[in-house]
Each structure stands twice: as C-alpha cells, then as structure tokens.
N, C-alpha and C positions, 0 to 999 in steps of 0.2 A: 788045549786050546791055544791058539795063538795069540802073542800081547795087543793088548788096543795101540798102542808106539813104542817106539827103541825110544825116545826121549821128550821132553818139548823142547819149546825154540832156543828158551835160556840157558840148557846146557849142549844144546847145537851148535849155538854161537862159539861156545868153549872151543869145541874140538875140532869148527871149520875153520880157524885160523891158519890152523895147519896141513890143513888139506883141500886138495885144488878140487876133488869131485863133489866135496860138500861146497866149497863157493859158488860152483856153479849152479850148483840146484839153489844156492841162496838166493841168488840171482833172481829168477825163476817166481819165487815167495812174494814178489811184490806181485804178479797180479795173482795171483791162486790167493792170497788175501784179500786183496781189491773185492776179487768176483766173489768171495764169501760173504761179506758185509754188504756187499749189494745185495746179495741174493735177499739177508735178513731183512733189508731196509725197503725191498721191494713186499716180502712179504709180511711190514709193519711189524718187525721186531727188532729193539735195540738190545744189543748187547749188556751193555752199561759197565763193562768190566774186561776189556779185551788188554791182554799182558802176554809176556814171553812165556810165563806159568801157566797158561789156558790155552796157548799155544802148540799141538803135538804134531811130531815128526815122523810118520812112520814110509822105509820105501823112497826117501828124497821127497815126501810130499808132507804138506802142513794141513792140520783140522783145528778150525777152531772149535773150542769145547767151552764147557762149565757155562751152565747158561741160569745158573743158581738165581741170580738177580737183572735177569733180562725183564723187559717188557713187553707186554704186547701191546701196540696200542689200535688193533682195528678197528675196535670201538671206539675210540674217540676220534675225536674232530682234530687231532694232532697230535703228535710226538711230544708236544712241551711239557715236563712237570717239574716239580719242587721239590720233592721228598729226595729226604739224605738213604744212600743206598750201604754196605759195606766193602764201599769201594776199595782201591787198593792207590794209594796215593800219589806214588812215583809216576801214572802215568794217567793220572784224571786229567781231565779239561779244568781252567781256570775258573769258570762258570759253575763246574760239581765242589770243587775244592771251596770256594766262595760260600756253596750253598743256595745257589741264584738260580734262573729257570733255565734247566737245559732240554735240547732236544737229541735227536738221533745225530747231530752234527760233534757230539761229542764223543761218541764212538772214531768219529776220523781223526776228531785230535788224537785220540790212543791211540792210532794206528799210525798217525803220523809220527809218535815218538817211538814205533818199533821200525820203520821208515827208516828213520833216522839210525838207529842201533845197526839195524842192516847194513846201510849205507855205511857207517862207519866200522864191521868189521869185513867188507869188501873191501875197503881201502886200505885192510893189516892192521888196523888197532883193536884194542878190545872194548867192551860196553865199558868196564872198569875205567879208560881210557878214558872214554867220554864222561862219565862219572867222578873221575875225578877234577877234570877241566871244569863243569857246571860248580864243585864243591871251591875250587881254585877261587871263583869268582863270589858266590854267594854263601859260601858254606854247607848246601843242600842241593840234592842230587836230584828232585825232582823236576819234571820237566816243566811245569807252569810255574818254578821260580826262574825258572832263566829263560827266558822267552826272549832276552835279548842278545843270548849268546849262540845259537842257532845257526846263524849262518854266520857267525863271525870262526866257529868249529870247522863246519864244512869250508869254509876258506884257509885258516890257517894250516889245517889238517892239508890240504894239498900244497899250500906255498911253505911248509915245513919239510916234508921231502916226495917230490910230484912223482919219483919214482918207485915210491915203494909199490905200488900195485899199479897196472893200467885202469885213469879215472871214468870211473861213469861218465855215460854223456849229459851232461849238465840238465837233459830233460827231468831228471832223478834228485835234483834240487828242489829242482821247480814245484815237482812234487809233493815233494815234502814242507814246501815254502806255503803250498796253497791249503795243507791239511794245517800247518800249526797256526793257524790266524787267531788273536786273542779274541776279537767283537766274534761268539757261532755262526752271525748271519754270516762271516765273511769267507768262510772257510769253503773249499770246493765237497759238493755231495758227492755219495758210494758210487752212484750212475756215474758223474762226470769223470771221476777218478777211475773207474773201472774202464770207460771209453777211453783213455787219452794211454791209460797202460797198455793195454788190449791192442790198440792197431798202431802200436809203434813198432818202426820199424829200424834195424841198424843201417840206413846208408851206404849199401851195396855190399856190406860187408857179409850179412850174416841172412842167408835165406829166412831163419826162423826170426821170430820175437824172444831176447834172452830174456824176458823178462815173466814170459808167459810159459807154463806148462800145459801139456796139452789139454789136462784135464779141467783148466779154466778159462778156454777158447767157448765163445758159445758160438752157435750156431747163428743166430740173428745177433747184429748189432744193437744196445739197449737204445741209440739214436738215428734209428733206422722210420726216421717221417720224411725225409726223401723217395721218391719216384723210383723205378728198377732202370731208369734209363740214364737219371742223373751220371755225371762224372764221380765216381768214387772217391777221385784224389779232392775234386775240390770240397764233397761233403766231408772227406775229415779235419781237412783245414779250416771250413767255414764252422764245423764243429767245434776246435778248438782254439779261434777266436771269439765265439760267442760266447764261448763259458768262460774263458778267462781273460778276456782281453787280449789283442791284437798284437801290444807288444809286449806281453806276459812271453820269459823265455820257450815256456810248453806250446805256445803257438806256432814261434820262431822255426822251434824244433820240426815241428809239424810239417810246417813248409819245407825244411831242408830236406828231412824224409820225404818227400813228395818228388824230387827233381830230380833225383834218377829212376823214377818211375816213367818221369817224360822223355827223359833222355834215351830209355832202352826202347821205348814206342817212336821213336827216330820225333816227339814233338820238340826239335828242338829251342826254334823261340818263347813255347811256353816257360822248357827248362829257364833258359837265359834269363828272362821277365821274372822269373821268381827267383832265383838266382841272385839278381841285383838288389830283390824290395828287400829281400833276408838279410844282405850286408849294410845295404843300408837303413834298415831299424835297429839290428845288431849295435852295431856302431855307437847308435844314439841310447839303447839302453844298456848293454854292457860297454866294457874299455877298448879300445882296438887293437890291445893285445891280450883281451882274453882268448884261452884256449877256441872255443865255441865259437868267438870270432875271427878266429882263425881258418878255424873248418870252414867258417860257411865261403870267406874270403878264398879257401882253396877250391871248392866244389865246383867255380865255374869252369876248372882245367879242361878236366873231361868235354863238359860242353864245346866248348871253344875245339879241342882236338878230333873231337869227330865230325866237324864240320869244316874239318880239315884250314881253320884259323891256328897252326900250330905254334905260329911266333909269339902268339899273345898267350896260348897256353903256357907257352916254353917261359916268356916275362911273368907270369904270375906261379908257378911253380918255384922258381930262382928268389922271388920275392918271400912265397909263403917257408921255404927252407931255412933261408939268412933270418927271417922273424921266428920260425919256429926250434932254431938250435939255439939262440939268443935266450930265449924266454923260456923254450923245455928241456933245452940239451941236446945232446948229438945223437944220443942213441936212447929219447924218447920214443914211442911205437907211432906217434901221432909224425914225427921229422923224419922220421924214416919210409913212411908212406909217402909222403909228400918226394924224398928223394926215386921209391918205385916211380912213380910218377912222369916226374924229371927222365930216366931213362924211357918210359915208354914214350915221350913224346920224340926223345932224339932218335929212336927207334923208327918211328917214324916221317922223319925227316931228313929219314936215310943217312942218317953223319955214324956212320959204322964203326968207326974208329974210335967215337964218344961215346957210342954208347958202351962199347966193351969194357972201356978205358972206369964208365963209372960205375957199370953192374957190376964189375969184378969186386972193383974198390968196393961195394956198401953188401956185397953179397952175404960175404960171411958174420957182418954184423947183423944184417935182417933176420938169417937163419938164426942166430945165436936169442934176441932177443923176441922176434917174435913166434921162429919155429917153422920146419920145413914145410909146414903144409899149410902154411900161411896165403891167403890171394895174393901178397904183393909179394914174397920169396917168387912163388910161381911165376907171377908175372914176369919178374926181372929174369928170371931161369928161361920165360920164353921169348923174351926179347932180345937174350946174351947169344941166343941158339939162331933166330933170325942173323944174326948181326954175326955172330962167325961164320953161317951159310952165305951171306953173302960174300964173304971175305975167301969163300974155298976152306973153309976149314971144317971139311964135312965130319970129322972124327967127333970132332968138342960139339958142334950143332948133334951131331945123332945121342951124342951121351945126353944131353939137357932135354933134348925132344923124349926121348925115353922115360926121362926122371918123372919129367910133369904130366907125362900122358898116365902113368903109372899110380902115381899120388891123387890125381883127381879122378881115374877108377876109383879108386878107395875109398877117398873122400865125395865125391861127388856121386859116383856110379857113374855104370860106361855109357848109359845115354844121356848124359849131362850135357848141355850147349857148351862148354868148357873144355869138358873131355871129349866132345866131337873133334870142336879146334886144333887138339893137343895131336890127337888121333894124323887130321890132314895136315896138320903144320911137318909131323914125322914124313908120311906118304910123302910131300914137298923135298922134304929131305933127303928118301930114297931116292924120287925123279932126277934130283939134280946131281946124283953120284950114278946115275942110269942105271940103278935096281929095279930093273922094270916089274916085274913077278910081285917083290913087296910092295911096291909103290901102288900097284893094282889091286892087291888086293887089300889094302888099306883106303884108297879111295872109291872103293866099291862097298867096302864096309859102312864109311862114312856117308856117303849118298845114301843106299838105301835105311840105314837109322833118320836119316835126315828127312828122307819121305814120309818113314812111319808118324817120326814123333813130329817135325814143326809145319807138314805139309809138301805136296811135290814144287808150290810156288812161290813157297818160303824165299827167302835171297839167299838164306846159308844153303838150299839145298838147290837152286841156281849153280851155286860158287862151285859148291863141290860136283857137278854134272859138271860145268867147266875147266876142271881142274885134273876130273878122269880123261876128258875128251881132249886135254892136253896131253897127258901122259899116253893115249893112244895114240894120236896125230906124232909125238916124238920116236916112235916107233913105226912109222910110216903104216898104221892100221888104220 
C-alpha cells in the first residue's frame, strides 16, 4: 500500500531551502492551495485549522487535510460563528484568537500566513528566521501578534540581501497583504484570490503560470460573468481593479501582464497606453526606484522597438540600466535583462560594432547568472550572430546560430515560433556563404512548418516564402 504522502508542508519547507526542484514546486503551491480553499468555500465548508502540518505533500503536489474541526454552513444563512475550536494559535486569525465573530475569511488569514512562509523560503530564508524576526519585536511568533511586522519583514528581507535569490514578482506580496488584513471583512475572498493567482502570466518570460500546477487550473474561470466575445485582457484587468482597487499593486501587475499580449497581437497603441498608465499610477503608489516601478518603466521599450522607434527604446533602456545598476546591482537579473534589451535595440539600429562590443562584454555574466537556456541569453546570442554575419564573420555567426537553434529545439520544441526563427536565421547564414543546399533545406523546413502551424497567410510564413524565393533567385532558378 502506497503512503498517503511523503511529508507535510512544515517538513517540506526544511529541505526545500537546499533543493532547486523543490523550490520550483513550492512556487506552484500558491495556486494549488488557493484552489483548494476556494473549492471548500464554494461548497460551504470552512476548514478552521489551516496550517503547514495539515497540508500534505506527495509527488510535489499539496493536499489540504484534517477536517476534524471544519464547519459545513450549507444549511446556515451565513458562515459567521462565535464558538471556539481546537484551533492552532500560531496561524489563527485575530478575531479567532479574541473569541469574536468569525467566518470563512478566517481561513484566508491562515492561508495568508502560509503564503508568507512560502514567500520567505523562496527568498532563501527559513520559517524559523521569520519567527525569530517576530520574536525580536513582540517576544512571540504568532502571526496575529505581529501584524505590523509583515510588510517590514518582506521589505527588509529584500533590502538585506537582494541577490540571495531572484525576487518574486511584487504581486505575490500584494496577495499576502490582501489576505492578512485585521478587519476580516477587508480580506480578499478565496474566489478572488484564486482568480488573481490563476490569471497570472510572467511578462514574456514564461509561457506557463509559475504559481499554479496543472492540477489547480480550472477550465472555467470563477469570474466568467462576461460574454464570450468580450476582450479577455480587459476582463482580467477589470476584475483585478474591481476586486482590490485600481491602484493596488495586484491590479497594476494585472495591467503590466496584459501589455505583452497586446504587443504580440500588434496592438501597439493599446500596449503603449496601458504601459503609460501603469508607470504613472505606479509612481504614485510605489517609490520611483522600487523594482516594480523600474520594471514598468522598462516595459515600453519593446513597444517602441517593434514600432521602429528605436531611438526612444535606446534612451529608455539606458535610463533603466543605469538605475537598476545603482539600486539592484550590476549582476541582478533585472539589470542583465535590461542590457539584453539594449543589445537587441543596437542590433536593430544596425550598429553592428556596438552590438558586438556590448554582447561580448555581457555574455559570460548572463550565462552564469541567468543560465544558458534563459531567453535573454539566447536573445543576445542571436543578435550577436546577426551582427557577426553583417560583418562577414560567418564562422562565428554560424556557431551561435546553431547553439541557439539547438537550445530552443530542446527547451521550446521544434515547432515553437522562436525555434523556427532560429532555423530561419541559420538558413540565412548559410545563404550568405553561398551554401545553397543547406540554406534551401532549412528554408523549406521553416516554410512548410509555418504554413501548417501558423497558416499560409501569416506574416512569418510569408517572410519564410520570400527568403526561400531569394535563395532560389541567387542560384538563378
């Protein structure tokens, strides 16, 4: 008979600090736990004792257990009660500790405590570090006795050692803040929380939601109150603003996360307007040099660049790089991503010498800090290859083109649009060396795959057809 679980969450915290695979799984627990509590509350059940010891972990999945003191309020008019339970004081809500009226939002408080512990471990600290911080201030480590310390802990954790581990998006801190409100009627609901977590997208970096496992993504969104022909981007932003307010960091992150989708659809005006709104609102809510303000300031760069406004994109990149170097450090991932954007801009300005100088200068650092498979690493390699090709340095260009193509095949798959772009780049490098057979084989491969995957009228398909026609033309065919 197989064991019910490998360990509980409290034990998982202990060994996750030294295991990267466990840390990656830990970040998905945000969505899985939100989904579980949302399901309970939808079915009119309060758990009433959410704590790490009652959360089991098996095969990197979490299971909420121990319903010994849970309450089914299906036949009651509301979930508010006053009776005491065999509660766990460390994670219980303030109103529960004071024996006052409480309802399902008390579960949200307990879940918020666990979110803060997950946040702590993901930043390279232990749960005991968090408790020591509480005890140094109030002599006890119960969460309800340390309400004033939550935000200070998150702020001091980052400022104490910002390079200890790449920071989570600020939106996670905003979820925690929305859950750990002392008046219980100010707390976010389980449905609202699940919506915000499940709708998160990591701004052009990851195609998947890093905070949800496949098991906790519902087919229907809990806020599907709009018609099917409504703009899903506007719906998501509208919901976040309605749930927690337009200037709340979560609502700002929702807007930030939608801009890349507008760009990918060629809706440049919408993307630019949205990014401008986020920058202005963010400056009023956060400090001008807060990491999230800097991120929103950098976001219009790709929008400018894809519209051919390369001078504006360059000026913006230089400003953001300078500030991030000063505030975050020269090797912080955000700083390196900004430099990668500047390399892309220089390449598109056809400033080949400067592209090569900056790309070579930063390449080894980006590989070491971000990894050889990171999108910024591959972007720089691809831009360097183009610059080498334009300088007639065919061997160096080919080596980089092959590396990028093979890495993208392995990481993204052979039919991913970025992989096809890499194959097309290599075909052009072969063409420029008059290696017609190799250029033609790759050109045909890209064209046929794009026809099947993207459609015959897609701009990328038409470009691949034009490139292949040019290869034929250069051979006099």
